[in-house]
N, C-alpha and C positions, 0 to 999 in steps of 0.2 A: 398790737396792733391798732394805730390810732383810729380815733370815729369823727362821728358829724353828729353833732346833735342838731336831730330835724324839728323844725318847729312845729309846733301842733296847726293843725287846721281842721277846717270843716269840708269834706268831701260831697258832692253831691251827688245826690242817688241819678243815676243813670235812667234806671228801669227797674222793676217791681215782677217777679212771677212764681209760678208755683215749683218750678222743674229747671235749675240752670245746669247746664253743663259745659265743663270748661275743657277744650281740646276735641276737635272734630276728624280726629284720626280716625280711625276700624272702630274702636271703641267708643270713642265720644257722638261720631254719625250714626252709628245703630243704635247708642241710646237713645237719644232724639229721635228717632222712627219712629223706634218702639213706644217709646214712651207717647208719644202721639196716635200712635195707630191703636194703643191702648186706654186710649180715651181723657188723656191729658191734654187740655188747650189753652194752656201759657207756658210754655215753654221756650226757654233764650240757649242756643246753643254758641260759644264763643270758639273761636281759633286767631289763632295768633298770626296765622299765615293766610293767604289770598284763596285760600282751597281748600278741601276737605280729604280725607283720606291718609294722611300724616306718612308714615314713609311708603305706603304703597304710593301713591302719585307724586309724594316728594323724592324720594330717594329710590325710582324704577324699582320697587319689589315687587317685580311684574309678573308674580305665580303663589300660586295659594297650594300648598301640598297636603296630602293625605286626609282628603274629604270622605275616604271611603275604606271601609274595610272587608275583606273578603268579596261578600256578592252584594252588600249595602250602602247607600249615601249615608253617613252618621252626621255629617255636617250639611246640614241645614238653612232653614232659616233665611234671616238676611244674605249671610253667605251665599247662598245659591243662588238667590232672587239675583244679585249682582250680574251675574253670567247668564240669566235669564232674560235679562232687560238687556246687556249689551248685545248680546245676538240677534234680540230683534229688532233693535233699533239698526245694528250695522251687523249684516252676518259676515264672520269673519274676523272678529275683534278679539273672541278667543278661541284658543285652539288647546288639547289635548284629547285624552281617551275623554271619549263621551261617556254621558251619563247611562244609556242603555248599554257601553259595551263593559262596565265595572265588572270587577272577576272573571272576565271571558280570561282564559288560558290561551287563546288564539296567536300560534308562533309569528304570523305574519305583522300581526296589528301589533304585537308587542317590541319587533323589531323595529317597525314603522317610530315606534317612543322611544326605546329606549336609550338613546341619548337624551332625551330629556329627565331630568331629574322627578324623582319620588314616582313615576307614570306605572312604573313596573312594580312587585311588591318584594322586599329585602328577600323572604325566603322563601322555601319550597311550598307547597306548589306553585312557579312565578305565574302571577295575574296581571291583568289590569287593574289600576289605579285612580280613582278620581282625583286628579292634580292640574288644576287650571292655568293655562299662561293667558295673556291678555293685553292689550292694547292699552296704556295708560291713561293717554288724554280722553281717549273714550271713556274711561270710567269716572276720569274725574269729571267731565260733562255728566256723566251718567248721575253722579252723588248729587248732583247742584238739583237736578231736575228730582231726584227723589224727594230732599228739601224743599222745592217748588209748589208739588203735590201738596204737601202739608201746610201751607205759608200762613193758612190761616190758625194754627196751633204754634209752629216755630216760628222764633223770630232768630235770623242768622246775622250772626256778627263778627265778620271778617275784620282781619288785621287789629284783635284786641285781645292781650294778652294778661291772661287772669295770673296775677303776683302774689294777693294775701289773702286767706280767709277769712271772715269774720267770725269768732268764736264766742258764744255767751254762754256759762256754765256747761261746757261741754257739748254743745248745741250746735252747729255752724248754722248761723242766718243768713250768707251770702258772702259778696269775692269783692275785695277791689281789685280792679283790674285799671290798665296803662293802654292808651291809645292816642292819635295822631291828634284826638279833642282833651288829652291830658289824662290827668288821674281821676277815677271814678267808681262810685259804688254800683251792684247789681244787689238786690234784694231777694232770698230766694227761701222757700220752705224745704226743699231737699236739693243738695248739692251734688251731681258727680262730675269727681277727679278722673278724668281721662286724659290727663296731661302726658301720662304715658313714665314719667321721671317721679309721682309723687308729690310734684308742687304745693300743691295743699295740705295733701293730711298730714304731710311732714311739720308743716309751720299749723298745723291744727292741735298737733299736741298726740297725735294715735301714734302707736307705736309701728317703728319699722326697721328694715336691716340694708346693709348697703352693697351694693356690686353681687355678681356672682360668684360660683365656684372659678378659680384662673385657667381651669382646664377645660370649659365650654366656649362653646362659642357667644356665648352673650358680654363677653367681655373685650369683645372687637367693637371697633365703628368701622364704619365705610362713608365713601361719597363713592358714589357710583357712574359712570357717564355712557355714552351711546355713540356708536359710531356707522357712519352708514356707507355704502358702495362695498359688501363685502359679499365675496359671491361664497352662501353659506351649504351650498349644493357641494362644490368643491372643498370648500373648508371640512364639513361632516366626512365625505370621504376618505380626506388625507390625514382627519384626526385616526380615525380604526387602519387605513393601511401602512400606516409611519407613527405608530405609536411611543417610539424611542424618540424621535426627531420632533412628534407634538410636547415632550416631556422636555425636552432641551429647549424648546421654543419658550415653554412656561416657565423655565428656571432662568433663562434670562431677562423674561420681563421681570421676575420678583428679583433680580440680581440689578436692574433699572431703578425698581421702584424703590427699594427696599423693603418690599410689603410682600405678605403672602396674597397670592390671588391668582390670575389665570389672566390670557391675550383673548382678545374679542372671542367670545365662542356663542353665547347667549344667545342664539339666533332667533329672530323674528320673521313672519313670513313675507316682509318687503327688501330684504338683503340688510337690514339693520342688525346690529350687535352689540348686546350688552357686557360691561365689563365691569367687573366687583374687584375688593380689595378689603386686605381686611387688617385692619390697626389693631395690634396687640393691646390687652391690660391700658383701655381707655375708659373713661369714667365719663357717659355722656351729660353730668349731668357739672362739669368742670370746663369753664370756660377757656382755661387750656389746651386738653384733649380736644373740645370740638375745633377749636383754630388750628392747632398742627394737623389733625383729620383732614381740613381741607385744604390747608395749602400742600402740605405732604402728599397727596393726590393730587396736585394739579401741575404740580411742578416737574413732573415727568411724562405728562399725556404725550406730549411731541413727541419724547425720543421714543416712546412703545410703541406710538404707531409708524415712524421711519423704521424702527428695527423689524418689525412683526409686516412691511411692505417687501424689505431684503429678505427676507427669512422664505415666507410663503405666498411669493407673489401672485400663484394661483386663485389665491384665498381674499387676498389683503392687498393687490396692488391699486387698485383705486379705493382704498378706504380713507374716509376722512371723518375728522370730527364735527358730530351733527349737534351731540346737546351735554351739560355737565347738570348731575341734578341740583335741583335748586335749594335743599337743605340733605343736612347729615344724617346717614343711616343708622338708625338708635337702638339699643337691642338692651342695655341693662345701667340702671344706676341704683335709683334708690328701688327695694321691694318694701310691700306693705307689709308687715307684721298681724295679720288679721285674727279675726275667731276660730279662724281655721288656716292651718300653713300645709299647703300643699306640699309632699314630700316623696321620692320615689317608693315608698312601700306603696302607696296610691296606685303606683303601675304592677310593683310587685305580687299585691295582693286582692287586687281589686273592688278596692274599698267603696261600699254603697253608704251612700248618703239621705236622710229622708229630705234634704232640702238641696237635692239636686236642681242647677239651672242649666247646667250642659253635659252633653255623654258624646265628648270628641274621640274619634282617631286622633293619634298624634305621631308625631316622627319617632315615640322611644322606641328602642327595640328592647326594652326590658320582658315585654309584652306583644312583641309583635308587630306594637302598633296599633292593637286592639284599643276601641272605644274605653276610656274612663271616665268617672263621676265628677264633674265640679262642683263644689258645694255653693248655694248663697254665701256662707260665711266666709269664703275665699276673697270678696269682695268688699266685706265690712270689715270696719276699721275696729278697733279696738276702743271702750273710753268714750268714743265720740258719736254722737249720733247727727243723723240726718246728712250722713256723708258715705257715699258708695266709691268704691275705687276700681272698676274694672281696666281690664287691657294689660298693657305689657308690665306694668308695677304690681300685678294681681299678687295675691299671699302667698307664697311658693317659696322656697328653701333654694340655698344657693347651689343646688344641683338641678331641681324641677322644674327652675324659670325658664331653664333653657328650651325645656318641652311645653310652655304655657306661655311664651311672648309673643307666637307666631299671628299669623293673621287672622287663622280660624279663631282660635282660641279668645283673639282680641273683641272680634266681632259678637260671638257667643256671648260671651262674660259682659259687653256693654248694652246687646240686647236685651239681657237679663235684668242688667241694672235700669235699663230706662222701664221696661215693665213693673221692677218692683216699686219704682219713684212713682208711678201712676196709680198702682195701688195704694201706696202711702197717702198719696195727695184725696183720693176717692175715698180713705175710710178713716183720713184724718189720724193715720200713724207715724210713728218715729221709724227706721230702717230699721232698727232693730225688733221691731214688735210689729213687722208687716207679718200679713197673713200669707205664708211660703206656698199653699195648696193653690191659693188663687193664682199667685206668679206661674206657677207649674202649669197652670190649665191655661192662661191666657198666652203662654208660652209653645202650648201644644198649637196651641188655635192659629200661632203664626208661624206655625209649619216645622218647629223644633221637637226634633222625638226625645223623648223622653223616658229612663227606667220606669217600671212598674205604674205607669199611667195607662188607665184604660182605656183611653183612646188612641194611644199610640199602638201601631200594628204588633204583634205580638211576634212578628217575623223577627224583629230585630232582639229581643229577649231570647228567641229560642237560636237565634246566630251565634251570640256571643255564650249561651250558654254548650252550645253545638262542639264548640272551639274553644272552650274553656276558658273562655276570657285572655284568649292568646300566652295561656300561665303554662303554658308547654315550653317554652324556650329554657336553656340552659342558666340563663341570670335570672330567672323568675325562681328555678327549682333551688338554685345556689342560695337565693333569700328566703325560700321558705325551711333548707333545708339546714343553716348556719345562719342566724341573723346578723353575728357579729361581724363575719366576714361580708356579709352585705353593708354593714355600717359602713366599712373603711371604701368600698365603692362609693357609696354616698358623699365620701367625704374626696373623692376626686380621685 
């Protein structure tokens, strides 16, 4: 490979802060807000795009799954605050089973929501699950408003791309970033790498792994697009009354695009639909894979629309292209190899941690989507201090990353990272020496239920104990009976 010697130069220090959050996706935005609410008064939030939310607002990932298990909402905190705020500001901007309906076995309500992914439990007895669909632009506005409410503590730098950590003796001291103003530096006491791809910890010297297991959804990239003018009532009825025709229509769409995906079907209340696709075996930290995802999606959009109009005019005859997502949908590239690495065993054996920072129901079927404990060590890099890494690059193996890189887990680990950073600043400690009990108490104050915390409603513990932490599934039983066979499952 040819090289070019970059002449040494002095970079101007743009600013200094206590906590620097790089990336304002679900994890980074939550980290900045949580740190400010935990008492930190000098925070910078840096984001390469001109908005917060990452994949949620930028690639139209307009649903959040599995926020409840059985009859209780295990994923709360900043995640549930999103929807509370949106509904108060713009009634009807979120939809899905209501909080008061979770766990109900009402057949009429389940029929109402069954076409929406993850709104009904996968196992018997069937019951409603708190999974929320929402208006993306309204969330984009709300995320900014959350930051503006804390503008005395958080300085937001949109259109700024954090590119390289500044490390001295294994301690992160700040970050070099690029913008229209050139290459500059921000110095910080604690840095939170919320880039999603480990852009900082991978250069800081922290151990990490790459990509996920080839059998998982995390090896796929996506570029979503939206259409308007769809008769969604007719489409829903037609899908269920003509299953073979619907199957053939989707097969033809996949043939046109050369990808796996579906025809427009993720309906919104206003006659708009989302269209997703899956580009397999892509690395979202590679220039070529990102470029191919964008171009290979856009080149067939017109053909898909024209075919759908002909195949099902009752639903699609007035359909038109509304928008294409401004950024690629990303799932996995680099994975932190932190002080603790999450694995399927955490789901199969209900592992308990003294440093738990989130207690989340997930999409994993091993334990029937029951809540699992996520430890602080899963966002704590090895060898490097004053750096935390929440979000979709969290420390997890090549299989379990598929259950850890969704929106709720990104928000949950981000909120915890922000609180931990604030505690470090207040106590004058490094990230490896943080007072985890203090962090946990503040998270509980921020509406995050945690196991074994005396201030959390005992009903949560009683529920998981009553249902054996979901370990009644055949997969969980096999794991206990024959760990070696389960190991094969872990490998895909």
